[in-house]
C-alpha positions in Angstrom: 62.6 120.2 111.9 59.4 121.7 110.6 56.9 120.2 108.2 53.9 121.9 106.5 51.8 118.8 106.5 50.9 116.0 108.8 52.5 112.6 108.5 50.6 109.4 108.9 52.5 107.6 111.8 50.3 104.5 111.4 50.6 103.9 107.7 50.3 100.2 107.1 51.8 100.1 103.6 55.5 99.7 103.8 57.7 99.7 100.6 61.2 98.5 101.3 63.7 99.9 98.8 66.9 99.3 100.7 67.9 95.8 99.4 71.5 96.9 99.0 71.7 97.3 102.7 70.1 93.9 103.3 67.4 91.9 101.7 64.4 90.4 103.6 64.8 86.7 104.3 63.5 84.5 101.5 60.6 82.1 102.3 62.7 79.2 101.0 65.4 80.2 103.5 62.9 80.3 106.4 61.6 76.8 105.4 65.1 75.4 105.2 66.1 76.7 108.6 62.9 75.4 110.1 63.4 72.0 108.5 66.9 71.7 109.8 66.0 72.7 113.3 63.2 70.2 113.3 65.5 67.3 112.6 69.0 68.3 113.6 70.9 66.6 116.3 73.0 69.7 116.7 76.4 68.0 116.2 79.5 70.0 115.6 80.7 69.7 112.0 84.2 69.0 113.2 83.1 66.0 115.3 83.6 62.5 114.0 80.5 60.9 115.5 77.2 60.5 113.5 75.7 63.8 114.7 78.9 65.6 113.7 79.0 64.1 110.3 75.4 64.9 109.6 76.2 68.5 110.4 79.2 68.3 108.2 77.1 67.1 105.3 74.8 70.1 105.8 77.8 72.4 105.8 79.3 71.0 102.6 76.0 71.0 100.8 75.7 74.7 101.6 79.3 75.3 100.4 78.5 73.6 97.1 75.4 75.8 96.6 77.4 79.0 97.3 80.2 77.9 95.0 77.8 77.2 92.2 76.5 80.8 92.3 79.9 82.0 91.1 81.1 79.1 89.0 83.6 78.0 91.6 84.8 74.6 92.9 83.3 73.7 96.3 86.6 73.6 98.2 87.5 77.2 97.2 84.7 78.6 99.4 85.6 79.7 103.0 82.7 80.6 105.2 83.0 83.8 107.2 80.7 86.0 109.4 79.9 88.3 106.4 81.2 90.6 103.8 83.2 92.7 106.2 85.2 89.7 107.5 85.7 88.4 104.0 87.1 91.7 102.9 89.4 91.9 105.9 90.5 88.3 105.4 91.3 89.0 101.7 93.3 92.2 102.5 95.2 91.2 105.6 95.5 87.6 104.4 97.1 88.7 101.1 99.6 91.1 102.7 100.5 88.5 105.3 101.4 86.0 102.5 103.6 88.6 100.8 105.3 90.5 103.6 107.9 92.2 101.4 105.2 93.8 99.2 103.8 97.1 100.6 101.7 98.4 97.8 97.9 97.9 97.5 95.9 99.1 94.5 92.2 99.9 95.0 89.7 102.6 94.1 88.3 105.7 95.7 84.7 104.4 95.8 85.0 101.3 97.9 82.9 100.1 100.8 84.0 101.0 104.3 84.9 97.4 105.0 87.7 97.9 102.4 88.4 101.6 103.0 89.0 101.3 106.8 91.4 98.3 106.7 93.4 100.2 104.0 93.5 103.4 106.0 94.9 101.3 108.9 97.5 99.8 106.7 98.4 103.2 105.3 99.1 104.4 108.8 101.5 101.5 109.1 103.5 102.5 106.1 101.8 100.7 103.3 101.3 102.5 100.0 97.7 102.6 99.1 96.8 103.6 95.5 93.2 104.8 95.1 92.2 105.1 91.4 89.3 107.6 90.9 86.2 106.9 88.9 84.6 108.9 86.1 81.4 110.9 86.7 79.3 107.8 86.2 81.2 105.8 88.9 83.1 103.6 86.4 86.8 102.8 86.9 89.1 102.7 83.9 90.6 99.2 84.1 93.7 100.3 82.2 94.3 103.0 84.8 94.2 100.3 87.6 96.5 98.0 85.6 99.1 100.8 85.2 99.4 101.1 89.0 100.3 97.4 89.5 104.0 96.6 89.9 106.3 94.2 91.6 105.7 95.9 95.0 101.9 95.2 94.8 100.5 92.5 97.0 96.8 92.7 96.2 94.4 94.7 93.9 91.1 95.1 95.7 88.0 96.4 93.8 84.3 96.3 94.3 82.8 94.6 91.3 79.5 96.5 91.7 79.3 99.7 93.8 76.9 99.6 96.7 75.7 103.2 96.3 75.4 103.9 92.6 75.4 100.3 91.3 78.2 100.9 88.7 79.6 97.5 87.5 83.3 97.6 86.9 85.0 96.0 83.9 88.0 94.1 85.1 89.7 93.9 81.7 93.5 94.0 81.8 93.7 94.1 85.6 93.9 90.3 86.1 96.6 89.9 83.5 98.7 92.8 84.9 98.3 91.5 88.4 99.3 87.9 87.4 102.4 89.3 85.6 103.4 91.2 88.8 102.6 88.3 91.1 99.8 90.2 92.8 96.4 88.8 93.9 93.1 90.2 92.5 90.3 90.6 95.0 86.8 91.4 94.0 84.2 92.5 96.5 81.1 91.0 94.9 78.7 91.4 97.9 76.4 93.6 95.8 76.9 91.8 92.5 76.3 88.2 93.5 72.8 87.1 92.7 72.1 90.2 90.7 74.4 89.7 87.7 76.0 86.5 86.4 79.4 85.8 87.9 82.1 83.3 86.9 85.4 83.4 88.8 87.2 81.8 85.9 86.1 84.4 83.4 86.8 87.2 85.8 90.2 85.7 86.6 90.1 86.8 90.2 92.0 85.2 93.1 89.6 86.2 95.8 86.0 87.2 95.9 83.8 88.4 98.8 80.2 87.3 99.1 77.5 88.2 101.7 74.4 86.1 102.5 72.0 88.8 103.6 72.2 90.7 100.3 70.7 87.6 98.7 67.9 87.0 101.2 69.9 84.8 103.6 70.5 85.8 107.2 72.9 88.3 108.7 76.2 87.1 110.1 77.1 84.8 107.2 79.4 85.3 104.3 82.1 83.7 102.3 85.4 84.3 100.6 86.4 82.5 97.4 90.1 81.6 97.2 91.4 80.4 93.9 93.2 77.1 94.0 96.9 77.9 94.1 96.5 81.4 95.5 97.8 81.8 99.0 96.7 84.0 102.0 97.3 83.6 105.7 94.5 83.3 108.3 93.5 86.3 110.4 91.5 84.4 113.0 93.7 81.8 114.7 92.6 78.7 116.5 91.4 75.4 115.1 91.7 74.0 111.6 88.2 74.8 110.4 87.6 76.1 106.9 90.8 74.5 105.5 92.8 76.3 108.2 91.8 79.8 106.9 89.1 80.7 109.4 89.2 79.2 112.9 86.1 78.6 115.0 83.0 76.5 114.9 81.1 77.6 111.7 77.8 79.3 111.7 75.9 76.2 110.4 72.5 77.8 110.3 73.9 80.8 108.5 75.7 78.6 106.0 72.5 76.6 105.3 70.6 79.8 104.8 73.3 81.2 102.6 73.3 78.1 100.4 69.6 78.1 99.9 69.5 81.8 99.1 72.4 81.3 96.6 70.6 78.4 94.9 67.3 80.3 94.6 69.1 83.4 93.3 70.9 81.4 90.7 67.8 79.5 89.5 66.1 82.6 88.0 68.9 85.1 87.8 68.2 86.3 84.2 64.5 86.6 84.7 64.8 88.3 88.0 67.4 90.8 86.7 65.1 91.7 83.9 62.1 92.1 86.2 64.1 94.4 88.5 65.5 96.4 85.6 62.0 97.0 84.3 60.6 98.0 87.7 63.6 100.4 88.3 63.1 102.0 85.0 59.4 102.4 85.6 60.1 104.1 88.9 62.8 106.3 87.4 60.5 107.4 84.5 57.7 108.3 86.9 60.0 110.3 89.3 61.7 112.1 86.4 58.4 113.2 85.0 57.2 114.5 88.3 60.4 116.0 89.8 62.0 118.7 87.7 65.8 118.6 87.9 66.0 115.0 89.3 69.4 113.6 88.5 70.7 110.0 88.3 74.0 109.2 89.8 75.6 106.3 88.0 75.9 104.9 84.5 72.8 104.2 82.4 74.1 100.8 81.1 76.7 99.2 83.3 74.6 99.4 86.5 73.0 96.9 88.8 69.4 96.3 87.6 68.0 97.0 91.0 69.8 100.2 92.0 68.9 103.9 91.6 70.9 106.7 93.2 69.1 110.0 92.8 69.8 113.6 93.6 66.6 115.4 94.6 66.9 119.1 93.9 66.2 121.7 96.6 66.1 119.4 99.6 68.4 117.7 102.1 68.6 114.0 101.7 68.3 113.2 105.4 65.1 115.3 105.7 63.6 113.6 102.7 64.6 110.1 104.0 62.8 110.7 107.3 59.8 112.1 105.5 59.7 109.0 103.1 59.9 106.7 106.1 57.0 108.3 107.8 55.0 107.8 104.6 55.9 104.2 104.2 58.9 104.3 101.8 62.2 103.0 103.2 65.3 104.1 101.4 68.9 105.1 102.4 71.4 107.8 101.9 74.3 105.4 101.3 76.5 107.6 103.4 78.4 107.2 106.7 77.2 108.9 109.9 79.6 110.3 112.4 78.9 112.1 115.7 75.2 112.4 114.7 76.0 114.3 111.5 75.5 112.9 108.1 78.6 113.2 106.0 78.3 113.5 102.2 78.9 110.2 100.3 82.6 109.7 99.5 81.5 107.8 96.4 79.5 110.7 95.0 82.3 113.1 95.9 84.8 110.9 94.1 82.5 111.0 91.1 82.7 114.8 91.0 79.5 115.7 92.7 79.5 118.7 95.1 79.0 118.1 98.8 75.6 119.8 98.5 74.5 117.4 95.7 75.7 114.5 97.7 73.7 115.6 100.7 70.6 115.8 98.5 71.0 112.2 97.2 69.3 109.0 98.2 69.7 105.4 97.1 66.7 103.3 96.2 67.4 99.6 95.8 64.9 97.0 94.8 64.9 93.2 95.4 63.3 89.8 95.2 60.1 90.8 97.0 59.6 94.2 95.3 56.3 94.3 93.4 54.8 96.4 90.6 52.2 97.6 93.1 54.9 98.8 95.5 56.7 100.7 92.7 53.4 102.3 91.6 52.8 103.4 95.2 56.4 104.7 95.6 56.1 106.6 92.3 53.0 108.4 93.6 54.3 109.1 97.2 57.9 110.1 96.5 57.1 113.2 94.2 54.4 114.3 96.6 56.7 114.2 99.6 59.5 115.8 97.8 57.3 118.7 96.8 56.1 119.2 100.3 59.6 119.2 101.8 60.9 121.5 99.0 58.2 124.0 99.9 58.5 123.6 103.6 62.3 123.5 104.0 63.9 124.5 100.7 67.6 124.8 100.2 69.0 126.8 97.3 68.9 124.6 94.1 72.3 125.9 93.2 73.7 124.2 96.4 72.6 120.8 95.2 74.1 121.1 91.7 
């Protein structure tokens, strides 16, 4: 890899624009963890003695806080190790509860924690229906509803896409699923804490949540399970989490999750508007400075913090490394295999060429993103793009 300019390896300014991968821990979360560790007796929440019951109270308070974020009842929240486990529990739990149903309806733009379990099930004879999006990454809810029948066990959809930020309208999906006796699962790992959520209004049976997207700590998540809906556990052992997730719970992770959820909910509207304003500022500045820059995703129904951009005439992985060396941290939003970056399956499903997908990067803002950081990024990104485009150009037509 050759560059026509010298990078500053010791740049002290770092602008983190990868919140969709994981948000920095919130200061309120750090304080809550420190407070708990300073006074905890470290009892097991399943124990009946005083220390155990003190731990149980901490766990249930965290459960209540997470439930409040999505308008759910406390006892409908099952703590897990994160979004991946929650998605796996939703899928395998649903089919386990309906062994005679072998059809699953999903979309072509889901996260790997949904895609991979479904590929596994497909290899075992299950029928997997993958509805394609339009060019903006939006799914037609009527098209999903049409695919639901009496053979369907679960409909699984990402409420907000991790790569392009498109927010799906559930519409007639819930009614069609209810009529067919199928469960509706929404992966809300990216949506929670960024847009208002109410499980009653969404009429979902299952919802995946992830702590570290909100500023909690990694290794903690949750699955909402509507009262009356039935799934089977996938981790067997003790009766923890209402018998749906065996094993001693990650109490520190749950406490952190609860605090992050509470803080996110407290100023959701104000924070969403702030991030929308900063994202638009960044987009306006980049569009003015980079001819041919293209936005992947809808202009309206999109997460307020997410920009997926195709940079003309450059390879995304080259640009990503160059940005990092200049203090800007972003991601490609694509999977890596055997050392080679594959084009995003989301962008391909949206009708982008493989070349355009390889020239695209995701910039995602979060709770600690400042106006000063956006101004810095708006100055550095066009400058780095121009240098890379001049030093290692690829034909613009290939990135169309």
